[in-house]
SELUMKE-363013 format. One record per residue (C-alpha): residue number from 0; residue in three letters; x, y, z. Coordinates in Angstrom, 1 decimal, always signed. Layout:
N
<rec i="NUM" aa="ala" X="X" Y="Y" Z="Z"/>
...
! end
This chain:
190
<rec i="0" aa="unk" X="-6.7" Y="-92.0" Z="-1.3"/>
<rec i="1" aa="unk" X="-6.8" Y="-90.2" Z="-4.5"/>
<rec i="2" aa="unk" X="-9.0" Y="-87.6" Z="-3.1"/>
<rec i="3" aa="unk" X="-6.6" Y="-87.1" Z="-0.2"/>
<rec i="4" aa="unk" X="-3.6" Y="-86.8" Z="-2.5"/>
<rec i="5" aa="unk" X="-5.5" Y="-84.1" Z="-4.6"/>
<rec i="6" aa="unk" X="-6.2" Y="-82.2" Z="-1.5"/>
<rec i="7" aa="unk" X="-2.6" Y="-82.5" Z="-0.3"/>
<rec i="8" aa="unk" X="-1.2" Y="-81.4" Z="-3.7"/>
<rec i="9" aa="unk" X="-3.6" Y="-78.4" Z="-3.8"/>
<rec i="10" aa="unk" X="-2.6" Y="-77.3" Z="-0.2"/>
<rec i="11" aa="unk" X="+1.1" Y="-77.7" Z="-0.9"/>
<rec i="12" aa="unk" X="+0.7" Y="-75.8" Z="-4.2"/>
<rec i="13" aa="unk" X="-1.2" Y="-73.0" Z="-2.5"/>
<rec i="14" aa="unk" X="+1.4" Y="-72.8" Z="+0.3"/>
<rec i="15" aa="unk" X="+4.2" Y="-72.7" Z="-2.3"/>
<rec i="16" aa="unk" X="+2.4" Y="-70.0" Z="-4.3"/>
<rec i="17" aa="unk" X="+1.8" Y="-67.9" Z="-1.2"/>
<rec i="18" aa="unk" X="+5.4" Y="-68.2" Z="-0.1"/>
<rec i="19" aa="unk" X="+6.7" Y="-67.3" Z="-3.6"/>
<rec i="20" aa="unk" X="+4.3" Y="-64.3" Z="-3.8"/>
<rec i="21" aa="unk" X="+5.3" Y="-63.1" Z="-0.3"/>
<rec i="22" aa="unk" X="+9.0" Y="-63.3" Z="-1.2"/>
<rec i="23" aa="unk" X="+8.5" Y="-61.5" Z="-4.5"/>
<rec i="24" aa="unk" X="+6.4" Y="-58.8" Z="-2.8"/>
<rec i="25" aa="unk" X="+9.1" Y="-58.2" Z="-0.2"/>
<rec i="26" aa="unk" X="+11.8" Y="-57.8" Z="-2.7"/>
<rec i="27" aa="unk" X="+9.8" Y="-55.3" Z="-4.8"/>
<rec i="28" aa="unk" X="+9.0" Y="-53.2" Z="-1.7"/>
<rec i="29" aa="unk" X="+12.6" Y="-52.9" Z="-0.7"/>
<rec i="30" aa="unk" X="+13.6" Y="-51.3" Z="-4.0"/>
<rec i="31" aa="unk" X="+10.7" Y="-48.7" Z="-3.7"/>
<rec i="32" aa="unk" X="+11.5" Y="-48.1" Z="-0.1"/>
<rec i="33" aa="unk" X="+15.2" Y="-47.8" Z="-0.8"/>
<rec i="34" aa="unk" X="+14.4" Y="-45.3" Z="-3.6"/>
<rec i="35" aa="unk" X="+12.4" Y="-43.1" Z="-1.2"/>
<rec i="36" aa="unk" X="+15.1" Y="-43.3" Z="+1.5"/>
<rec i="37" aa="unk" X="+17.7" Y="-42.2" Z="-1.1"/>
<rec i="38" aa="unk" X="+15.5" Y="-39.3" Z="-2.2"/>
<rec i="39" aa="unk" X="+15.0" Y="-38.2" Z="+1.4"/>
<rec i="40" aa="unk" X="+18.7" Y="-38.3" Z="+2.1"/>
<rec i="41" aa="unk" X="+19.4" Y="-36.3" Z="-1.0"/>
<rec i="42" aa="unk" X="+16.8" Y="-33.7" Z="+0.0"/>
<rec i="43" aa="unk" X="+18.3" Y="-33.5" Z="+3.5"/>
<rec i="44" aa="unk" X="+21.8" Y="-33.0" Z="+2.1"/>
<rec i="45" aa="unk" X="+20.6" Y="-30.2" Z="-0.2"/>
<rec i="46" aa="unk" X="+18.9" Y="-28.5" Z="+2.7"/>
<rec i="47" aa="unk" X="+22.0" Y="-28.7" Z="+4.8"/>
<rec i="48" aa="unk" X="+24.1" Y="-27.2" Z="+1.9"/>
<rec i="49" aa="unk" X="+21.6" Y="-24.4" Z="+1.5"/>
<rec i="50" aa="unk" X="+21.7" Y="-23.6" Z="+5.3"/>
<rec i="51" aa="unk" X="+25.5" Y="-23.5" Z="+5.1"/>
<rec i="52" aa="unk" X="+25.4" Y="-21.1" Z="+2.1"/>
<rec i="53" aa="unk" X="+22.9" Y="-18.8" Z="+4.0"/>
<rec i="54" aa="unk" X="+25.1" Y="-18.8" Z="+7.1"/>
<rec i="55" aa="unk" X="+28.2" Y="-18.1" Z="+5.0"/>
<rec i="56" aa="unk" X="+26.4" Y="-15.2" Z="+3.2"/>
<rec i="57" aa="unk" X="+25.4" Y="-13.5" Z="+6.5"/>
<rec i="58" aa="unk" X="+28.9" Y="-14.0" Z="+8.0"/>
<rec i="59" aa="unk" X="+30.5" Y="-12.4" Z="+5.0"/>
<rec i="60" aa="unk" X="+27.9" Y="-9.5" Z="+5.1"/>
<rec i="61" aa="unk" X="+28.6" Y="-8.9" Z="+8.8"/>
<rec i="62" aa="unk" X="+32.4" Y="-8.9" Z="+8.1"/>
<rec i="63" aa="unk" X="+32.0" Y="-6.4" Z="+5.2"/>
<rec i="64" aa="unk" X="+29.8" Y="-4.1" Z="+7.3"/>
<rec i="65" aa="unk" X="+32.3" Y="-4.2" Z="+10.1"/>
<rec i="66" aa="unk" X="+35.1" Y="-3.3" Z="+7.6"/>
<rec i="67" aa="unk" X="+32.9" Y="-0.4" Z="+6.2"/>
<rec i="68" aa="unk" X="+32.3" Y="+0.9" Z="+9.7"/>
<rec i="69" aa="unk" X="+36.1" Y="+0.8" Z="+10.5"/>
<rec i="70" aa="unk" X="+36.9" Y="+2.5" Z="+7.2"/>
<rec i="71" aa="unk" X="+34.3" Y="+5.3" Z="+7.9"/>
<rec i="72" aa="unk" X="+35.9" Y="+5.8" Z="+11.4"/>
<rec i="73" aa="unk" X="+39.4" Y="+6.1" Z="+9.8"/>
<rec i="74" aa="unk" X="+38.1" Y="+8.6" Z="+7.2"/>
<rec i="75" aa="unk" X="+36.4" Y="+10.7" Z="+9.9"/>
<rec i="76" aa="unk" X="+39.6" Y="+10.7" Z="+12.0"/>
<rec i="77" aa="unk" X="+41.7" Y="+11.7" Z="+9.0"/>
<rec i="78" aa="unk" X="+39.4" Y="+14.6" Z="+8.2"/>
<rec i="79" aa="unk" X="+39.4" Y="+15.8" Z="+11.8"/>
<rec i="80" aa="unk" X="+43.2" Y="+15.7" Z="+12.0"/>
<rec i="81" aa="unk" X="+43.5" Y="+17.4" Z="+8.6"/>
<rec i="82" aa="unk" X="+41.1" Y="+20.2" Z="+9.6"/>
<rec i="83" aa="unk" X="+43.0" Y="+20.8" Z="+12.8"/>
<rec i="84" aa="unk" X="+46.4" Y="+20.9" Z="+11.1"/>
<rec i="85" aa="unk" X="+45.4" Y="+22.7" Z="+7.9"/>
<rec i="86" aa="unk" X="+43.0" Y="+25.3" Z="+9.3"/>
<rec i="87" aa="unk" X="+45.1" Y="+27.7" Z="+11.3"/>
<rec i="88" aa="unk" X="+44.3" Y="+31.2" Z="+12.3"/>
<rec i="89" aa="unk" X="+40.8" Y="+32.7" Z="+12.8"/>
<rec i="90" aa="unk" X="+39.0" Y="+29.8" Z="+11.1"/>
<rec i="91" aa="unk" X="+40.7" Y="+26.9" Z="+13.0"/>
<rec i="92" aa="unk" X="+38.3" Y="+24.5" Z="+14.8"/>
<rec i="93" aa="unk" X="+39.7" Y="+25.4" Z="+18.2"/>
<rec i="94" aa="unk" X="+39.3" Y="+29.2" Z="+17.5"/>
<rec i="95" aa="unk" X="+35.7" Y="+28.6" Z="+16.2"/>
<rec i="96" aa="unk" X="+34.8" Y="+26.6" Z="+19.4"/>
<rec i="97" aa="unk" X="+36.3" Y="+29.3" Z="+21.7"/>
<rec i="98" aa="unk" X="+34.6" Y="+32.1" Z="+19.8"/>
<rec i="99" aa="unk" X="+31.2" Y="+30.4" Z="+20.0"/>
<rec i="100" aa="unk" X="+31.7" Y="+29.6" Z="+23.7"/>
<rec i="101" aa="unk" X="+32.6" Y="+33.2" Z="+24.5"/>
<rec i="102" aa="unk" X="+29.6" Y="+34.5" Z="+22.7"/>
<rec i="103" aa="unk" X="+27.3" Y="+32.1" Z="+24.6"/>
<rec i="104" aa="unk" X="+28.7" Y="+33.2" Z="+27.9"/>
<rec i="105" aa="unk" X="+28.2" Y="+36.9" Z="+27.1"/>
<rec i="106" aa="unk" X="+24.5" Y="+36.4" Z="+27.0"/>
<rec i="107" aa="unk" X="+23.0" Y="+37.2" Z="+30.4"/>
<rec i="108" aa="unk" X="+19.8" Y="+35.8" Z="+31.7"/>
<rec i="109" aa="unk" X="+18.0" Y="+39.1" Z="+31.0"/>
<rec i="110" aa="unk" X="+19.1" Y="+39.1" Z="+27.4"/>
<rec i="111" aa="unk" X="+18.1" Y="+35.5" Z="+27.0"/>
<rec i="112" aa="unk" X="+14.6" Y="+36.3" Z="+28.4"/>
<rec i="113" aa="unk" X="+14.3" Y="+39.2" Z="+25.9"/>
<rec i="114" aa="unk" X="+15.3" Y="+37.1" Z="+23.0"/>
<rec i="115" aa="unk" X="+13.0" Y="+34.2" Z="+23.8"/>
<rec i="116" aa="unk" X="+9.5" Y="+35.4" Z="+24.5"/>
<rec i="117" aa="unk" X="+7.5" Y="+33.3" Z="+27.0"/>
<rec i="118" aa="unk" X="+3.8" Y="+32.7" Z="+26.7"/>
<rec i="119" aa="unk" X="+1.8" Y="+33.6" Z="+29.7"/>
<rec i="120" aa="unk" X="-1.8" Y="+33.3" Z="+30.4"/>
<rec i="121" aa="unk" X="-2.3" Y="+37.0" Z="+29.4"/>
<rec i="122" aa="unk" X="-0.6" Y="+36.6" Z="+26.0"/>
<rec i="123" aa="unk" X="-2.0" Y="+33.2" Z="+25.2"/>
<rec i="124" aa="unk" X="-4.8" Y="+33.3" Z="+22.7"/>
<rec i="125" aa="unk" X="-8.2" Y="+32.3" Z="+24.0"/>
<rec i="126" aa="unk" X="-9.3" Y="+28.9" Z="+22.7"/>
<rec i="127" aa="unk" X="-11.8" Y="+29.3" Z="+19.8"/>
<rec i="128" aa="unk" X="-15.1" Y="+27.7" Z="+20.1"/>
<rec i="129" aa="unk" X="-15.7" Y="+25.2" Z="+17.3"/>
<rec i="130" aa="unk" X="-18.1" Y="+26.3" Z="+14.7"/>
<rec i="131" aa="unk" X="-21.3" Y="+24.4" Z="+14.4"/>
<rec i="132" aa="unk" X="-20.8" Y="+21.9" Z="+11.7"/>
<rec i="133" aa="unk" X="-23.8" Y="+21.1" Z="+9.6"/>
<rec i="134" aa="unk" X="-24.3" Y="+17.6" Z="+8.2"/>
<rec i="135" aa="unk" X="-24.1" Y="+17.3" Z="+4.5"/>
<rec i="136" aa="unk" X="-27.4" Y="+17.8" Z="+2.6"/>
<rec i="137" aa="unk" X="-28.8" Y="+15.4" Z="+0.2"/>
<rec i="138" aa="unk" X="-31.0" Y="+18.0" Z="-1.5"/>
<rec i="139" aa="unk" X="-30.4" Y="+21.4" Z="-3.1"/>
<rec i="140" aa="unk" X="-31.0" Y="+24.4" Z="-0.9"/>
<rec i="141" aa="unk" X="-33.8" Y="+26.7" Z="-1.9"/>
<rec i="142" aa="unk" X="-35.7" Y="+29.7" Z="-0.6"/>
<rec i="143" aa="unk" X="-39.1" Y="+29.1" Z="+1.0"/>
<rec i="144" aa="unk" X="-41.1" Y="+30.6" Z="-1.9"/>
<rec i="145" aa="unk" X="-39.5" Y="+28.3" Z="-4.5"/>
<rec i="146" aa="unk" X="-40.8" Y="+24.9" Z="-5.6"/>
<rec i="147" aa="unk" X="-38.8" Y="+22.0" Z="-4.2"/>
<rec i="148" aa="unk" X="-37.0" Y="+19.5" Z="-6.4"/>
<rec i="149" aa="unk" X="-39.6" Y="+16.8" Z="-5.5"/>
<rec i="150" aa="unk" X="-42.5" Y="+19.0" Z="-6.6"/>
<rec i="151" aa="unk" X="-44.5" Y="+18.0" Z="-9.8"/>
<rec i="152" aa="unk" X="-44.2" Y="+21.6" Z="-11.1"/>
<rec i="153" aa="unk" X="-40.4" Y="+21.8" Z="-10.6"/>
<rec i="154" aa="unk" X="-38.6" Y="+23.0" Z="-13.7"/>
<rec i="155" aa="unk" X="-41.8" Y="+23.6" Z="-15.7"/>
<rec i="156" aa="unk" X="-41.9" Y="+27.3" Z="-15.2"/>
<rec i="157" aa="unk" X="-38.5" Y="+27.7" Z="-16.8"/>
<rec i="158" aa="unk" X="-39.6" Y="+25.6" Z="-19.8"/>
<rec i="159" aa="unk" X="-42.8" Y="+27.7" Z="-20.3"/>
<rec i="160" aa="unk" X="-40.8" Y="+31.0" Z="-20.1"/>
<rec i="161" aa="unk" X="-38.4" Y="+29.6" Z="-22.7"/>
<rec i="162" aa="unk" X="-41.3" Y="+28.6" Z="-25.0"/>
<rec i="163" aa="unk" X="-42.9" Y="+32.1" Z="-24.7"/>
<rec i="164" aa="unk" X="-39.7" Y="+33.9" Z="-25.3"/>
<rec i="165" aa="unk" X="-38.9" Y="+32.0" Z="-28.5"/>
<rec i="166" aa="unk" X="-39.4" Y="+33.7" Z="-31.7"/>
<rec i="167" aa="unk" X="-40.2" Y="+31.2" Z="-34.5"/>
<rec i="168" aa="unk" X="-39.5" Y="+32.4" Z="-38.0"/>
<rec i="169" aa="unk" X="-42.7" Y="+32.5" Z="-40.1"/>
<rec i="170" aa="unk" X="-41.3" Y="+29.9" Z="-42.5"/>
<rec i="171" aa="unk" X="-41.0" Y="+27.4" Z="-39.6"/>
<rec i="172" aa="unk" X="-44.4" Y="+28.1" Z="-37.9"/>
<rec i="173" aa="unk" X="-46.1" Y="+25.6" Z="-40.1"/>
<rec i="174" aa="unk" X="-43.8" Y="+22.9" Z="-38.9"/>
<rec i="175" aa="unk" X="-44.1" Y="+23.6" Z="-35.2"/>
<rec i="176" aa="unk" X="-46.9" Y="+21.4" Z="-33.7"/>
<rec i="177" aa="unk" X="-48.5" Y="+24.2" Z="-31.6"/>
<rec i="178" aa="unk" X="-48.7" Y="+26.5" Z="-34.5"/>
<rec i="179" aa="unk" X="-49.8" Y="+24.0" Z="-37.2"/>
<rec i="180" aa="unk" X="-52.5" Y="+25.2" Z="-39.6"/>
<rec i="181" aa="unk" X="-56.0" Y="+24.3" Z="-38.5"/>
<rec i="182" aa="unk" X="-58.6" Y="+22.7" Z="-40.8"/>
<rec i="183" aa="unk" X="-60.3" Y="+26.1" Z="-41.5"/>
<rec i="184" aa="unk" X="-56.9" Y="+27.6" Z="-42.5"/>
<rec i="185" aa="unk" X="-56.2" Y="+24.7" Z="-44.8"/>
<rec i="186" aa="unk" X="-59.6" Y="+25.0" Z="-46.6"/>
<rec i="187" aa="unk" X="-59.2" Y="+28.7" Z="-47.0"/>
<rec i="188" aa="unk" X="-55.9" Y="+28.4" Z="-48.7"/>
<rec i="189" aa="unk" X="-57.1" Y="+25.7" Z="-51.1"/>
! end
């Protein structure tokens, strides 16, 4: 019987521990979940406030643009009325419009034709044939009797002519490798 009571006490203790652990776990999760729910609600509220501010901004901008358009229209009407009432005589807007209209009606069709030349097939320039376009060269152009840039002798002729044309002063001739004294010259001078 003792063995059964040990088993019964162990099972009851295990069940009580499981029940206590479950209840403690549930109470801890609720606080974390509640914290996340609060943060989500706060973020949603901030987003709604921001949307309201954006809508208010654009409504105010539209209202100001409409006011600006209306003010421009009023300024334009004021200037037009002022020009009509203040400009009298030969420079009045009505006089200028009538003078321009009369000058336009004076032009006949013949005069208009003379003033605006028309292009006919005889007067039109003949289309030019496009010039043959050469592709870019990746070498220097040369005449047929010259050495090419890939030749082994290219550029040597100029160096030889430069060497022959150089006058070396007598003092320096001893120091130039081609004109260095030979063994026989050295023995004779000693």
